[in-house]
C-alpha positions in Angstrom: 28.4 5.7 -32.8 27.5 7.4 -29.7 27.5 5.6 -26.3 23.9 5.5 -25.9 23.4 3.5 -29.4 26.3 1.1 -28.3 24.6 0.5 -25.0 21.2 -0.3 -26.6 22.9 -2.7 -29.2 24.9 -4.3 -26.6 22.0 -5.0 -24.4 19.9 -6.6 -27.3 23.0 -8.7 -28.4 23.1 -10.0 -24.7 19.4 -10.9 -24.7 18.1 -7.9 -22.8 15.1 -6.8 -25.0 12.8 -5.0 -22.5 13.2 -1.7 -20.8 11.2 -0.4 -17.9 11.8 3.3 -17.8 11.0 6.7 -16.0 13.7 8.8 -17.8 15.0 12.3 -17.2 17.3 14.8 -19.0 20.5 12.9 -18.4 19.1 9.9 -20.2 17.6 11.6 -23.2 20.3 10.3 -25.6 19.6 6.7 -24.4 15.9 7.5 -25.0 16.6 8.7 -28.4 18.7 5.5 -29.1 15.7 3.4 -28.3 14.0 4.9 -31.3 17.0 4.5 -33.5 17.8 1.1 -32.6 15.1 -1.6 -33.2 14.3 -4.4 -31.0 13.9 -2.9 -27.6 10.4 -3.2 -25.8 10.0 0.0 -23.8 7.5 0.3 -21.0 6.9 3.4 -19.0 6.1 3.6 -15.2 4.9 6.7 -13.6 7.2 6.2 -10.6 10.5 4.7 -10.2 9.5 2.2 -7.7 7.0 0.9 -10.2 9.7 0.5 -12.6 12.0 -1.4 -10.5 9.1 -3.6 -9.3 8.1 -4.4 -12.9 11.6 -5.4 -13.6 11.5 -7.8 -10.6 8.3 -9.4 -11.7 9.5 -9.6 -15.3 12.5 -11.6 -14.2 10.6 -14.0 -12.1 8.6 -15.1 -15.0 10.8 -14.8 -18.0 14.0 -16.0 -16.3 16.2 -13.4 -17.9 16.7 -9.7 -17.0 15.2 -6.6 -18.3 16.9 -3.2 -17.9 15.5 -0.2 -16.0 16.1 3.5 -16.8 16.1 5.8 -13.8 17.0 9.4 -13.5 20.0 10.3 -11.4 20.3 9.6 -7.8 16.9 10.8 -6.5 15.3 8.6 -9.2 17.3 5.6 -7.9 16.1 6.5 -4.3 12.5 6.3 -5.4 13.1 2.8 -6.8 15.2 1.4 -4.1 12.4 -0.3 -2.0 11.6 -2.5 -4.8 15.4 -3.1 -5.9 15.8 -4.3 -2.2 12.7 -6.6 -2.8 14.4 -7.8 -6.2 17.7 -8.4 -4.5 16.0 -10.7 -1.9 14.2 -12.4 -4.7 17.4 -13.2 -6.7 16.0 -11.3 -9.6 18.4 -10.3 -12.3 18.0 -6.6 -13.4 20.4 -4.3 -15.3 19.6 -1.1 -13.5 20.6 1.7 -15.6 21.0 5.2 -13.8 21.5 8.3 -15.6 23.9 10.8 -14.0 25.5 14.2 -14.3 28.0 14.8 -17.1 31.4 13.9 -15.7 32.7 17.5 -16.3 29.4 19.0 -14.7 29.6 16.9 -11.4 32.2 19.3 -9.6 29.8 22.1 -9.9 27.3 20.2 -7.5 24.2 21.0 -9.3 20.8 20.3 -7.6 20.4 16.7 -8.7 23.9 15.8 -7.9 24.4 13.0 -5.3 26.3 9.9 -4.4 24.6 7.6 -6.9 27.3 5.0 -6.6 27.0 4.8 -2.9 23.3 4.5 -3.0 23.5 1.8 -5.7 25.8 -0.2 -3.5 23.0 -0.8 -0.9 20.8 -2.7 -3.3 23.1 -4.0 -5.9 25.5 -7.1 -6.2 27.6 -5.1 -9.0 28.0 -1.4 -9.5 30.0 0.5 -12.1 30.2 4.1 -13.4 31.1 4.2 -17.1 33.9 6.6 -17.7 33.9 6.9 -21.5 31.7 6.2 -24.4 34.4 3.8 -25.7 34.2 1.6 -22.5 30.4 1.6 -22.3 29.9 -1.5 -24.4 32.2 -3.5 -22.3 30.6 -2.2 -19.1 27.1 -3.2 -20.4 28.4 -6.7 -21.0 29.7 -7.0 -17.6 26.5 -5.6 -16.2 24.5 -8.3 -17.9 26.9 -11.0 -17.0 26.5 -10.0 -13.4 22.7 -9.7 -13.6 22.6 -13.3 -15.1 24.7 -14.7 -12.4 22.7 -17.5 -10.6 20.1 -17.0 -9.2 20.0 -13.5 -10.5 21.4 -10.2 -9.3 20.9 -6.5 -9.4 23.5 -4.9 -11.5 23.6 -1.1 -11.5 25.4 0.7 -14.4 25.6 4.3 -13.9 25.6 6.5 -17.1 27.0 9.9 -17.1 25.3 12.0 -19.8 28.4 12.8 -21.7 29.2 9.2 -21.9 25.8 8.6 -23.2 26.3 11.3 -26.0 30.0 10.8 -26.5 31.3 9.3 -29.8 33.6 6.5 -30.6 31.6 3.8 -28.9 31.6 0.2 -29.9 29.2 -2.6 -29.3 30.2 -5.1 -26.5 30.5 -8.8 -27.3 28.3 -10.8 -24.9 29.8 -13.4 -22.7 27.9 -16.6 -21.6 26.3 -16.6 -18.1 28.6 -18.1 -15.5 27.6 -21.6 -14.2 26.6 -21.9 -10.5 29.3 -23.2 -8.2 29.2 -27.0 -8.0 27.5 -28.7 -5.1 29.8 -30.1 -2.4 30.0 -33.8 -2.4 30.6 -33.8 1.4 27.3 -31.8 1.7 25.5 -34.6 -0.2 27.0 -37.3 1.9 26.2 -35.5 5.3 22.6 -35.0 4.1 22.2 -38.6 3.2 23.7 -39.7 6.5 21.2 -37.4 8.5 18.3 -38.6 6.4 19.2 -42.3 7.1 19.4 -41.6 11.0 15.6 -41.6 11.3 15.7 -38.5 13.5 13.1 -35.9 12.8 14.5 -34.1 9.7 13.1 -31.1 7.8 14.1 -30.3 4.3 13.6 -26.6 4.1 13.2 -25.4 0.5 13.7 -21.9 -0.9 14.6 -20.1 -4.2 14.8 -22.4 -7.2 14.2 -25.4 -4.8 10.6 -24.6 -4.9 10.3 -24.9 -8.7 8.2 -27.8 -10.0 11.1 -30.0 -11.1 12.9 -29.6 -7.7 9.7 -30.4 -5.8 9.6 -33.8 -7.6 13.1 -34.6 -6.5 12.4 -33.4 -2.9 9.4 -35.5 -2.7 11.2 -38.7 -3.6 13.7 -37.8 -0.9 10.9 -37.3 1.6 9.2 -40.6 0.6 12.4 -42.5 0.9 13.6 -41.2 4.2 10.5 -40.0 6.1 11.8 -36.5 6.1 9.3 -33.4 6.3 9.3 -30.9 3.6 8.4 -27.1 4.1 9.1 -23.9 2.1 10.7 -20.7 3.6 8.2 -18.0 4.4 9.3 -15.9 1.4 10.1 -17.1 -2.1 10.2 -15.2 -5.3 8.3 -17.9 -7.2 6.6 -21.1 -5.9 5.2 -23.7 -8.3 1.8 -24.6 -6.9 -1.4 -26.3 -7.6 -2.2 -29.7 -9.2 0.9 -31.7 -9.9 2.9 -29.7 -7.3 3.5 -30.6 -3.7 1.1 -29.4 -1.0 4.0 -27.4 0.5 3.2 -25.1 3.6 5.5 -22.2 4.6 7.3 -21.6 7.8 4.7 -19.3 9.6 5.4 -15.5 9.8 4.5 -15.2 13.4 7.2 -16.2 15.9 5.1 -18.5 18.2 3.4 -20.6 15.3 6.9 -20.7 13.5 8.6 -22.0 16.7 5.8 -24.4 17.2 6.0 -25.8 13.6 9.9 -26.3 13.9 10.2 -27.4 17.4 10.4 -31.2 16.7 13.1 -31.2 14.1 16.5 -32.2 15.4 18.0 -31.6 11.9 17.2 -29.0 9.3 18.7 -29.5 5.9 18.8 -26.2 3.9 18.2 -26.4 0.2 18.9 -23.0 -1.2 17.3 -21.8 2.2 18.6 -19.5 4.9 18.1 -20.5 8.6 14.7 -19.4 9.6 14.6 -16.3 11.7 11.9 -13.8 12.7 11.2 -10.8 10.4 11.9 -8.6 13.6 13.2 -8.8 17.1 10.6 -9.1 19.8 11.0 -8.5 23.5 11.6 -11.7 25.4 11.6 -13.9 22.1 14.6 -15.4 20.4 15.6 -14.3 16.9 15.8 -17.9 15.5 12.5 -19.8 14.9 14.0 -23.3 15.0 15.0 -25.4 18.1 18.2 -24.2 19.4 19.2 -27.9 19.8 18.7 -28.5 16.1 21.6 -29.0 13.8 21.5 -27.1 10.5 23.0 -28.6 7.3 23.6 -26.8 4.0 22.9 -29.0 1.1 23.0 -26.2 -1.3 23.6 -22.5 -1.0 21.3 -19.8 -2.7 23.9 -19.4 -5.3 24.0 -23.1 -6.2 21.8 -25.2 -8.4 19.3 -27.1 -6.2 18.4 -29.5 -8.9 22.0 -30.7 -9.0 22.1 -31.1 -5.2 18.5 -32.8 -5.0 19.5 -35.2 -7.8 22.7 -36.2 -6.1 20.7 -36.7 -2.9 18.1 -38.8 -4.7 20.9 -41.0 -6.1 22.8 -41.2 -2.8 19.6 -42.6 -1.0 18.5 -44.6 -4.0 15.1 -42.9 -3.7 12.6 -44.5 -6.2 10.2 -42.5 -8.2 7.1 -41.4 -6.3 4.0 -39.7 -7.6 3.1 -36.4 -5.9 -0.3 -36.9 -4.0 -3.4 -35.7 -5.5 -4.8 -32.8 -3.5 -8.4 -33.8 -4.0 -11.3 -32.1 -5.7 -11.1 -28.5 -6.9 -13.0 -26.4 -4.2 -16.2 -24.7 -4.8 -16.4 -20.9 -4.7 -17.3 -19.6 -1.2 -20.4 -17.7 -0.2 -21.3 -15.2 2.3 -19.3 -12.5 3.9 -15.6 -12.2 2.8 -12.9 -14.2 4.8 -9.4 -15.1 4.1 -10.4 -18.7 3.7 -13.3 -17.9 1.4 -11.2 -15.7 -0.8 -8.4 -18.3 -1.2 -11.0 -21.0 -1.9 -12.8 -18.9 -4.5 -9.5 -17.9 -6.4 -8.7 -21.7 -6.4 -12.2 -22.6 -7.7 -12.1 -19.9 -10.6 -8.5 -19.2 -11.6 -7.5 -20.2 -15.1 -4.9 -22.8 -15.8 -1.4 -21.5 -15.7 -2.2 -18.4 -13.9 0.2 -16.2 -11.9 -0.6 -15.0 -8.3 1.2 -11.8 -7.3 0.6 -11.8 -3.5 0.9 -8.7 -1.5 -2.1 -9.6 0.8 0.1 -9.2 3.9 -1.6 -10.4 7.0 -4.9 -11.2 5.4 -3.3 -13.9 3.2 -1.0 -15.9 5.5 -3.2 -18.8 5.4 -3.9 -18.8 1.6 -1.8 -21.9 0.9 -3.9 -24.6 2.5 -7.0 -23.5 0.6 -5.4 -23.4 -2.8 -3.4 -26.7 -3.2 -6.3 -28.2 -5.5 -6.2 -25.2 -7.8 -4.9 -25.6 -11.3 -1.2 -25.4 -11.8 0.1 -22.0 -11.3 2.9 -19.7 -10.0 2.8 -17.7 -6.8 5.0 -14.8 -6.4 5.7 -13.4 -2.9 6.7 -10.2 -1.4 10.3 -11.2 -0.7 12.1 -8.3 1.1 9.3 -7.0 3.2 9.4 -3.5 1.7 5.6 -3.0 0.8 4.6 -1.8 -2.6 5.7 -4.6 -4.8 2.5 -6.5 -5.6 1.1 -4.3 -8.2 4.3 -3.7 -10.2 5.4 -7.3 -9.9 2.1 -8.4 -11.3 2.5 -5.8 -14.1 6.1 -7.1 -15.0 4.8 -10.7 -14.8 2.1 -10.0 -17.3 4.6 -8.6 -19.7 7.0 -11.4 -19.3 4.3 -13.9 -20.0 3.5 -12.1 -23.2 0.0 -11.4 -22.0 -0.8 -15.2 -22.3 -1.3 -15.9 -18.7 -3.9 -14.3 -16.3 -2.2 -12.6 -13.5 -4.2 -12.3 -10.2 -2.9 -9.6 -7.8 -4.1 -10.2 -4.2 -3.4 -6.8 -2.8 -3.7 -5.1 0.5 -5.1 -1.6 0.2 -2.4 0.2 2.4 0.7 -1.2 0.4 -1.3 -0.7 -2.9 -1.1 3.1 -2.3 2.8 2.8 -2.6 2.7 1.9 -6.2 -1.0 2.3 -7.5 0.5 4.0 -10.6 1.0 0.4 -11.9 -2.5 0.4 -12.9 -1.8 3.1 -15.4 0.9 1.0 -17.0 -1.5 -2.1 -17.1 -4.1 0.1 -18.9 -1.5 1.5 -21.3 -0.2 -1.9 -22.2 -3.6 -3.7 -22.0 -2.3 -6.3 -19.6 -4.5 -9.3 -18.4 -4.3 -8.5 -14.7 -7.1 -8.9 -12.1 -6.3 -6.8 -9.0 -8.3 -7.7 -5.8 -7.9 -4.8 -3.4 -8.5 -6.1 0.2 -10.1 -3.0 1.6 -9.9 -3.0 5.4 -9.0 0.7 5.6 -6.2 0.3 7.9 -2.5 -1.0 8.2 -3.8 -4.1 9.8 -0.4 -5.8 10.1 0.9 -3.0 12.2 -2.1 -3.3 14.5 -0.8 -6.9 15.1 2.7 -6.0 15.5 1.9 -3.6 18.4 0.8 -6.5 20.4 4.0 -8.6 19.4 6.4 -5.9 20.4 4.6 -5.1 23.7 3.7 -1.5 22.9 0.4 0.0 24.2 -1.0 2.2 21.4 -3.4 5.1 22.1 -5.7 7.2 20.0 -2.9 9.1 18.3 -0.9 5.8 17.5 -4.1 4.1 16.0 -4.9 7.1 14.0 -1.5 6.6 12.3 -2.8 3.2 11.1 -6.3 4.3 9.9 -6.8 4.8 6.2 -10.5 5.6 6.5 -10.5 9.2 7.2 -11.1 10.1 4.3 -12.0 6.8 2.7 -10.0 5.7 -0.2 -12.3 5.1 -3.3 -10.7 2.5 -5.3 -13.2 2.6 -8.1 -12.4 6.1 -8.8 -8.6 5.6 -8.4 -8.7 2.7 -10.9 -10.9 4.5 -13.4 -8.7 7.5 -13.1 -5.7 5.2 -14.2 -7.9 3.9 -17.1 -8.8 0.5 -15.4 -12.3 -0.7 -15.1 -13.4 -1.7 -11.5 -16.2 -2.8 -9.2 -16.8 -3.3 -5.6 -17.7 -6.5 -3.9 -19.0 -6.9 -0.3 -20.0 -10.7 -0.6 -18.0 -13.6 -1.9 -20.8 -14.2 -4.5 -20.1 -10.8 -5.9 -16.4 -11.3 -5.7 -16.8 -14.7 -7.7 -18.8 -13.1 -10.3 -16.4 -10.3 -10.9 -13.4 -12.7 -10.9 -15.1 -14.9 -13.6 -16.0 -11.9 -15.6 -12.5 -10.4 -15.4 -10.9 -13.8 -16.5 -12.8 -13.7 -19.7 -11.3 -10.5 -20.6 -7.8 -9.6 -22.1 -7.6 -6.2 -20.2 -7.0 -5.1 -16.6 -9.7 -5.1 -14.1 -9.8 -4.2 -10.3 -12.1 -5.6 -7.6 -12.4 -3.7 -4.4 -13.3 -6.4 -1.8 -14.6 -4.9 1.3 -13.2 -6.9 4.2 
């Protein structure tokens, strides 16, 4: 058996049955093995950042890793932005990168580069397989690393001669490691703080914004009078009816500081201390009151359900029903606005939908208008590297086995980073509705100019203008095999949304904002 076959068989034995790929010459034996060994679902992406973004979205919904297949260091480089986002999301990915044959590397051929060094920047685990005989073992270790709670990027570098070499064996999978136990002292400290009647915030992130964790957090809040908020970015938030009406720590520094100013204690539940995305002149880096005390209930690598359940018991917090958010809103009318779009999506989305949100500045206030929507999952851009909304939506649709409608709320500028995702959606016939928010500019950067105190002139503003020439999203979508239509009013947008939700195929709405 050659190395490539042992790799595919080992991955399948370990539960990895989906491969997002953009292969090259060094990976051809692996590609051949995908034909020769049954069981692996193979999905082609037309650019590596689409491939890695799809793997991120897949993990967020499936809860298990897929593998990628990238071509040498330059292919890895193309996919690194969404590997950065996946790392921030805590997504498990077995990232397979082909490389030069070991004997060919010393000749410094054009595609030769420091693959391992590059992989280190976005991976929790990196290894270069040395022989075909060791590849099965290396694959087992990669899957084990990828499934380490909450999920990690594990990069396995595969030299071409290791792939075609004989003498390989199938690795024996090992069970995923349990998260580290929660510290009993942390439970006691949190319980004492919550009994103190000081203004206390439970800040939830990661797995702590799942539906089950929200139920426990609500019991704690009801019993203690504490407030609840979510971190600004989370990989997946359970939202809609039956879930908490959580709001996020605001993105902008002044609103964030105002929202957090009153809290004397902040209990972090799988969350990091809230800080600004960037440093700004004459502004602090932290968003919370400097006099506030931070208390870690559970780290991002620990199980928040264990921590919250222990805290419920320590407080004797009784069961408490999550409040009803009120009637489902009506679809908005008139000119498009952020509030109107959020309200319309909440009014029309199917049950158990998935939102992939890369609306950037347009969508910062979407939460308050979507609490009364049917139960759904909301996926955020976690690492700030734009271009993940479309591939994350694509991977999420595949993870849901095409049984859940995915709605991609997508800024136009960042959509151009990975619009090839539409081609994969068409090829795989995925139920994704993409709403392109077309304002023909990088609007977030216009706001950031003011935040950093810069004074842009005509040259600077031209760098933020996407309207010369105007992008034609209908033609772009049609060229990728996706039907599309344009809306300039909320009534038109609502009609197109309803129509798309009745289909099983992808559809794009260009919303002129």
